[in-house]
C-alpha positions as CSV (number, residue, x, y, z in Angstrom):
1,M,24.5,147.2,7.7
2,S,25.9,149.6,5.2
3,Y,24.9,149.4,1.5
4,F,25.5,151.1,-1.8
5,A,22.7,151.0,-4.4
6,A,23.4,152.1,-8.0
7,A,20.8,152.2,-10.7
8,V,22.0,151.8,-14.2
9,V,19.3,152.6,-16.8
10,R,19.4,152.4,-20.6
11,D,17.3,154.4,-23.0
12,E,17.9,155.4,-26.6
13,G,20.7,157.8,-25.5
14,G,22.7,155.0,-23.8
15,W,23.5,154.1,-20.2
16,N,23.1,156.5,-17.2
17,A,23.7,155.8,-13.6
18,A,22.3,157.2,-10.4
19,E,22.6,156.3,-6.7
20,V,19.3,155.2,-5.2
21,N,18.4,155.7,-1.5
22,L,16.6,152.6,-0.2
23,R,16.1,153.9,3.4
24,G,12.5,153.6,4.4
25,A,11.5,151.2,1.6
26,T,8.7,149.0,3.0
27,D,8.6,146.3,0.3
28,I,10.2,145.1,-3.0
29,D,7.5,146.9,-5.0
30,E,8.6,150.2,-3.4
31,V,12.2,149.4,-4.3
32,A,11.1,148.7,-7.9
33,D,9.2,152.1,-7.9
34,R,12.4,153.9,-6.8
35,L,14.2,152.2,-9.7
36,R,11.5,153.2,-12.1
37,D,11.7,156.8,-10.9
38,V,15.4,157.0,-12.0
39,E,14.3,157.0,-15.7
40,P,10.6,156.1,-16.2
41,D,11.1,155.6,-20.0
42,A,14.1,153.3,-19.7
43,D,14.3,150.2,-21.9
44,V,16.3,148.4,-19.2
45,S,16.7,149.4,-15.6
46,L,19.2,147.6,-13.3
47,L,19.8,148.2,-9.6
48,F,23.0,146.9,-8.0
49,V,22.8,146.7,-4.2
50,E,26.0,145.9,-2.5
51,A,26.0,145.3,1.3
52,D,28.9,145.1,3.8
53,D,31.3,143.8,1.2
54,A,29.5,140.5,1.5
55,Y,26.2,140.5,-0.5
56,L,25.1,141.6,-3.9
57,V,21.5,141.9,-5.2
58,V,20.7,142.7,-8.8
59,L,17.2,143.9,-9.7
60,R,16.0,144.3,-13.3
61,L,13.1,146.0,-14.9
62,D,12.4,145.9,-18.6
63,E,10.4,148.9,-19.8
64,G,9.4,149.4,-16.2
65,E,7.7,146.0,-15.9
66,D,8.5,142.4,-14.9
67,L,10.8,142.7,-11.9
68,R,13.5,140.1,-11.8
69,V,15.9,139.7,-8.8
70,F,19.1,137.8,-8.2
71,G,20.8,137.6,-4.8
72,S,24.4,136.3,-4.3
73,D,23.4,134.7,-0.9
74,S,20.1,134.0,0.8
75,A,21.8,134.7,4.1
76,Y,21.5,138.4,3.4
77,A,17.8,138.1,4.2
78,E,18.7,137.0,7.7
79,E,21.4,139.6,8.2
80,S,19.4,142.8,7.7
81,R,16.0,144.3,7.1
82,L,17.0,145.5,3.6
83,G,18.2,142.0,2.8
84,A,14.9,140.5,3.9
85,L,13.1,143.1,1.8
86,L,15.2,142.3,-1.3
87,V,15.8,138.6,-1.2
88,G,13.5,137.3,1.6
89,D,10.8,136.2,-0.7
90,L,13.1,134.4,-3.1
91,K,12.5,130.8,-2.1
92,T,14.3,129.1,-4.9
93,S,18.0,128.6,-4.9
94,V,19.7,129.2,-8.2
95,T,19.5,126.0,-10.3
96,G,22.3,124.8,-12.5
97,L,25.1,125.2,-10.0
98,D,26.5,121.9,-11.3
99,D,27.2,123.7,-14.6
100,V,29.3,126.2,-12.7
101,D,31.6,123.7,-10.9
102,E,34.3,123.8,-13.6
103,P,37.7,125.1,-12.5
104,P,38.3,128.8,-13.2
105,S,41.0,128.4,-15.8
106,A,41.5,132.1,-16.4
107,T,41.5,133.0,-12.7
108,A,43.4,130.1,-11.2
109,G,46.8,131.8,-11.8
110,G,48.6,128.5,-12.1
111,N,48.7,128.0,-8.3
112,D,47.7,124.5,-7.3
113,E,46.1,125.6,-4.1
114,E,43.9,128.1,-5.9
115,S,43.0,125.7,-8.7
116,E,41.5,123.4,-6.0
117,Q,39.1,126.0,-4.8
118,P,35.5,125.4,-5.8
119,V,34.0,128.0,-8.1
120,V,30.8,128.3,-6.1
121,D,31.3,129.0,-2.4
122,P,29.7,126.0,-0.6
123,E,28.5,128.4,2.1
124,A,26.7,130.7,-0.3
125,D,23.2,130.1,-1.4
126,P,22.5,132.2,-4.5
127,V,18.8,132.8,-5.0
128,G,16.6,134.2,-7.7
129,D,17.1,134.7,-11.4
130,A,20.8,134.3,-12.2
131,D,20.0,134.5,-15.9
132,L,18.6,138.1,-15.6
133,L,21.7,139.6,-17.4
134,A,22.2,136.9,-20.1
135,D,20.8,139.0,-22.9
136,L,23.2,141.8,-21.9
137,G,26.3,139.6,-22.1
138,I,26.6,138.1,-18.6
139,S,25.4,134.5,-18.5
140,A,24.1,132.9,-15.3
141,Q,27.2,130.8,-15.0
142,R,29.5,133.9,-15.4
143,L,27.4,135.8,-12.8
144,L,27.6,132.9,-10.4
145,K,31.4,132.5,-10.9
146,L,32.0,136.2,-10.3
147,C,29.9,136.2,-7.1
148,A,31.7,133.1,-5.8
149,H,35.3,133.9,-6.8
150,E,37.5,134.1,-3.8
151,G,38.5,137.7,-3.0
152,M,35.9,139.2,-5.2
153,L,33.8,141.8,-3.4
154,P,30.3,142.8,-4.5
155,A,31.7,146.1,-5.8
156,D,34.1,144.1,-7.9
157,V,31.3,142.0,-9.4
158,T,29.3,145.2,-10.1
159,A,32.3,146.7,-11.8
160,E,32.9,143.6,-13.9
161,V,29.3,143.4,-15.0
162,C,29.1,147.2,-15.8
163,Q,32.4,146.9,-17.8
164,V,30.6,144.3,-20.0
165,L,27.5,146.5,-20.2
166,G,29.5,149.6,-21.1
167,C,28.6,151.7,-18.1
168,A,31.5,151.1,-15.7
169,D,32.6,154.8,-15.8
170,E,29.1,156.0,-14.8
171,V,29.0,153.7,-11.8
172,E,32.6,154.5,-10.8
173,E,31.7,158.2,-10.8
174,L,28.9,157.4,-8.3
175,R,31.4,155.7,-5.9
176,E,33.7,158.7,-6.0
177,V,31.0,161.2,-4.9
């Protein structure tokens, strides 16, 4: 299974991005160490892992501590070794999905067929801490809506989140390399 892993770190100078190689990682702590290594003194470190245009995992460290993880679908743990490593230990499905079941007024496009689509994919089972970006401008509900929006790929979700954070250009440059 192919993946793209982009670290986005913020220090007093602003946001910086770097691609992170996760090959050979043996556990979630080693992944966190690789994220810390990008900028050991970062105030906030985020790692966006996109896999096979199907799954997104976001990891967050604040000042190098307190790892928080969100996965767009627990099925990723069954699909690959990396998925098992990143989200396999997340036993709790994201709570508050009822809060997200409102129709996507801005994205419905006025098409009756689209407006009947549920916001949260009934097949997906988001896990972990969906609220991990709330203080950065992406609420749990918005993150869940982005992940579940029909036609939205993990790269699109990452781009949308990074646009809000103010580091979209840095991440886009990584994709172009």
